[in-house]
C-alpha positions as CSV (number, residue, x, y, z in Angstrom):
1,X,113.9,67.0,53.1
2,X,114.6,65.3,56.5
3,X,114.1,68.5,58.5
4,X,114.7,67.3,62.0
5,X,117.4,64.8,61.0
6,X,119.4,67.6,59.3
7,X,119.0,70.0,62.2
8,X,120.2,67.2,64.6
9,X,123.3,66.5,62.5
10,X,124.2,70.2,62.4
11,X,123.7,70.5,66.1
12,X,125.8,67.3,66.8
13,X,128.6,68.6,64.6
14,X,128.7,72.0,66.4
15,X,128.8,70.4,69.8
16,X,131.5,67.8,68.8
17,X,133.6,70.6,67.3
18,X,133.3,72.8,70.4
19,X,134.3,69.9,72.7
20,X,137.3,69.0,70.6
21,X,138.5,72.6,70.5
22,X,138.0,73.0,74.2
23,X,139.3,69.7,75.4
24,X,142.1,68.9,72.9
25,X,143.3,72.3,71.9
26,X,142.3,74.2,75.1
27,X,140.5,77.0,73.2
28,X,139.0,79.4,75.7
29,X,137.4,81.9,73.4
30,X,133.8,80.9,72.4
31,X,134.5,82.2,68.9
32,X,137.4,79.6,68.6
33,X,135.0,76.9,69.6
34,X,132.4,77.8,67.0
35,X,132.0,75.6,63.9
36,X,131.4,77.5,60.7
37,X,130.0,75.7,57.7
38,X,128.3,76.3,54.4
39,X,125.2,74.5,53.2
40,X,123.3,74.3,50.0
41,X,119.8,73.2,49.3
42,X,119.7,70.0,47.3
43,X,119.0,69.9,43.6
44,X,118.2,66.2,43.8
45,X,114.9,67.0,45.6
46,X,113.7,69.2,42.8
47,X,111.4,68.1,40.0
48,X,111.4,69.2,36.4
49,X,107.7,68.3,36.0
50,X,106.5,70.7,38.7
51,X,108.9,73.7,39.0
52,X,106.5,75.7,41.2
53,X,106.6,73.0,43.8
54,X,110.4,73.4,43.8
55,X,109.9,76.9,45.4
56,X,108.3,75.3,48.4
57,X,110.9,72.5,48.6
58,X,113.7,75.0,48.5
59,X,112.1,77.1,51.1
60,X,111.7,74.2,53.5
61,X,115.3,73.1,53.0
62,X,116.5,76.6,53.6
63,X,114.5,76.9,56.8
64,X,116.0,73.7,58.1
65,X,119.5,75.0,57.4
66,X,119.0,78.3,59.2
67,X,116.8,77.1,62.0
68,X,117.8,77.0,65.6
69,X,120.2,79.8,65.8
70,X,122.7,78.2,68.2
71,X,122.0,74.5,67.5
72,X,122.0,73.7,63.8
73,X,122.3,77.0,61.9
74,X,124.5,77.1,58.9
75,X,126.9,80.0,58.7
76,X,126.5,80.4,54.9
77,X,123.9,79.0,52.6
78,X,123.1,78.8,48.9
79,X,119.6,78.1,47.7
80,X,119.2,76.1,44.4
81,X,117.2,77.8,41.7
82,X,113.8,76.2,41.5
83,X,113.7,75.7,37.8
84,X,115.8,76.4,34.7
85,X,119.1,78.3,34.9
86,X,117.3,81.5,34.0
87,X,117.6,84.9,35.5
88,X,114.0,84.6,36.9
89,X,114.9,81.3,38.6
90,X,118.0,82.8,40.2
91,X,115.8,85.7,41.4
92,X,113.3,83.3,43.0
93,X,116.1,81.5,44.8
94,X,117.4,84.9,46.1
95,X,114.0,86.0,47.2
96,X,113.4,82.7,49.0
97,X,116.5,83.5,51.1
98,X,115.3,87.0,51.8
99,X,111.8,86.0,52.8
100,X,113.2,83.4,55.3
101,X,115.7,86.0,56.6
102,X,118.9,84.2,56.0
């Protein structure tokens, strides 16, 4: 739930990776310098007592992971279901990604 801190970490990781690939391995192709990584929204931030609040929490975490296209954006992401392991909860997690536009 530390939105700006997470975006800053992703951005720093991408910049560090690009520099290492360019300077140490002499990669010329920008695609070779790009860091690709997977993220997942955290189940630890969700609460069993208020499952509807989990939808908002998951949406905010997903937004932080896909924000800033060239700075901190995750290549792939999985959103945690906001409640029980039901088909409905999985559908809400999927729709959250679709609304955000991941």
